[in-house]
N, C-alpha and C positions, 0 to 999 in steps of 0.2 A: 525410490517414489512410486507406490502401488501405484497399475495403471486402473482409470477406468475401464469398463465396459458398458456397451449400450443401455445393459440392463439395469446396469446403475444408475447413466440417466434417464431412463424411460421412469425409472423408479420415483425420483424423484421430480420429473415433470419436465426437465429442462427442452424438452423439447415443442410445450405447446405455447406457440405465440400470439400473436396477438388477432380482432377481426381482420378477416382478408381487406374492408373497407379502410381499415387503420395504419396499412402498410406503407413503408418505405420500399420504392421501386428498387433502391441501391441494395437491398437484400436479398433480390432474388437466387442471386447463387448461394446461397444458404436456406433454401427453400426447399425441403422435399416434395411438400402436396400440400393440398387446400382440405381441411375436414368438416363438414357443417357448419362453415363459414371464419373458418380459425384457420392460418398458418401452422402447417407443422413445419419443427427446422429440422434440418439435414442433422442428424448425430455423428454422424460420419465425419461432417467438417467440423464438427464442435469440437473432436475428438482431437483430431487434426490442428487446429488453434488452440487449441488445450496443449498438443505437446509443443506445440513452438514456442508459444505464451511462456512456456511452464522453463523450458530451457534456458531463453533469453534472460529471462527473471533470473534466474540460478545465475548466471553469468553475471550480473550486474552485483548482484549481490556478493559474490565468492570476490569479486574488485575491490571489498567493501565500502559502497555505496549504499545508502538508504532509497526505500521503495514506500511511496506515501500511498496509505488504503483513503478511496474518499467512497464514502456511502451515506449520505443524509436522510434519507426516503426511510418511513418507520419500520420495515421490513427487514432492512440488510444493516442497522445503526450499529445491534448489540453483537452479531455475529462478527461483524468487520472490526468494529474494535476489540472484541476478545483476542482475534484472531490477533492484530497489529501489536496489543498490549503482548502476548505470550510471543511474538517473534522481537519484541525491542524496537517496531517501529514505527513511523511518527503517521498519526493516521486523521481524519475531520469527519464524523458525524454529525458533527449539530448545525453549520452554519459556513458555508465558504464565505470566506470574507473579501470581496473584490481585493484583488491584490495581493493575495496571499504570497504568489508565486514572483506576479512581476514585481512588485511594492514589496520585497522580502525586510530590507531595510528598516520598512515602519514595522512591520511584522515584528521583529527583532525588539521593535524598541518597547511595544506591548508587554514583548515574553520576559523582558529585565525588567517590567515594571511590575507583572505578576509575580517576578521572583522577589522583588525587594519589598515588596506588601508581605509574601510569606513570611520573610525573615524578620521583618518588623512587628506580626504577628505573635511572632516566639520571644519579641522582648519585652523586658518588665514594664518601659515605658507605656508600652502598650494598656495591658492593665490599668495605667493609671490615666485611662482618658476615659470622658463623660460615654457615658452609653449609647445615646446617640453616633458620637464620631466612631465608635467599633463599630455598630451595626452598619453604618455607611460604609468603611473597609471591607468589612466580611463582604456585602455585598457586592463589591467593585471586585473582589477576589473569587467572587463567584461566579460570575460575569465573564469575569476573564477566560477563568479556569473552562466554563461551562465550552466556549468560541477556542479557545486554545490551549486546551488539557493536553489534547491530542499530540503537537506539533512541540512540547513546553523543553524539550531538549536537542530541538534540530537547530546546528548550528549555522546547517548550509541548505544549500537547494537539495531536494531530492533530485535523485537520476532517472527515477519512474514515477508514474502513477498507477495503481491498479485501481478502476474506477466500477461500481456497480451502477447501470441507468447512466448512459453516456445522454438522454435529452434531460435527464436531471441536472446533471454536473455540465452543463454547458462550460459555464461562465470558466469550471477548473481545467477543461481540455482547451479552452483557445488562451487563456494563459500558458499553460504547458506548451502548448504548441508556438508561441511565441518565442518561448525559449529554448524550444528543439528537445523539451523531454519527454521521451517519449510515452504513450499511453498506453494501456491494456486493460481490455474492458469487456464486459457483460456487455453484448448487443441484441436487443432483442427485433421484433420483423416491426417495430416500429420506429425504429431510428435507424441513421447513417451510419452504416461500416468504417466508410474513408475519413470519419470523421476523426479515427482512433490509429496508431501505427499497428496493434496486434488485437482486432475483434474479435472474442468467441462469442460465435453466434450462442444465444442461452435466454431461456424464461428470466429476465431480471427482476420477474416482481412476486415468485412464490418463494414462500421461504423452506424450503426442502431444496431447490435449485439454488437458490446463493450460498445455502450454509455447502454443500456439497462443492461447487467449484471454492469457494472462496479457501475452504480447507485444503481442497487438490493446490490453489496456488501457495496459499502458506505453505506444505510441505515442501515446493519448492525452494521457496525462498530458504526453509528452515535448513536445505539441504544444502544449498548454497553457501550458509554460515558456517556450516560446520566443515564445510572444504576448504573457506578459509581461514578456520582455525587449523586446519591438517596444515593447510600451506606454511603458513605462520611457523607452526613446529617442528616443519622439515627444516624452512629455511635459519632458523634457531640452533636446531644440531648439527646444520653444515658448517655454520660460523664456530660454533664450538669446535667442529672438528679441525677446520682452515685455522684458528688461532691456536690450537694445542699443536697443531701440524709447524707453522711455522713458531711456537717456545722450543719445542723440541730440535727445530733447525738451527735455533740461535744456540742453544744450549751446547747441541754437537760442534758449532762453528764455534764457539767460548773454548772447548776442552781441548781445540785442537790446533 
């Protein structure tokens, strides 16, 4: 994982917080100074937090579990969905449905419905339906895909959440907390860093800042996936050596 420098963060505007009057006092430990009525984030703290968060995420993924990416604000949607798709991780970038985590059984029913509509649309019987019926079915599929498309392959609850903007995604965070699912998040100066497990102090509004940090987190996830693959291959090799040894021993015993 290529390390980020203070210059990388400065160039992306990660240090720009909100107006001082909009601040959350709980962000005080992460604020470096005030300039022209704006709080400036301590980038040393950002790098430290980013390092901790990346290592923890890498270990979660290495153990074979999923990280759900959550960002419904306009400037973050595309970045987050692209990174999640690249890593084959679940994501929510449209609307957070209440109960997406706490009422996962109901969400799974909707996912099954989406899957069955998809199958039905490929069958000949669908082509024989009236135009109006076909339109209604395809509209329902579009609606379900828009909201649930990013979690279509999710069969069990994610092991962690990566969130952009804790104020906007407060429902998702509350649900994760209820289920003891750790939350990793970009936290701006107007937010409460204690509401998440791994706060990363950063500008959560600027496109460049979101892009840089999401991709850095994505690299940590990617490393976790590669290490998991390696672990599996090593385990397979060990098993093959063990099986061969046992077979050889058996052969020797039979010959004796």
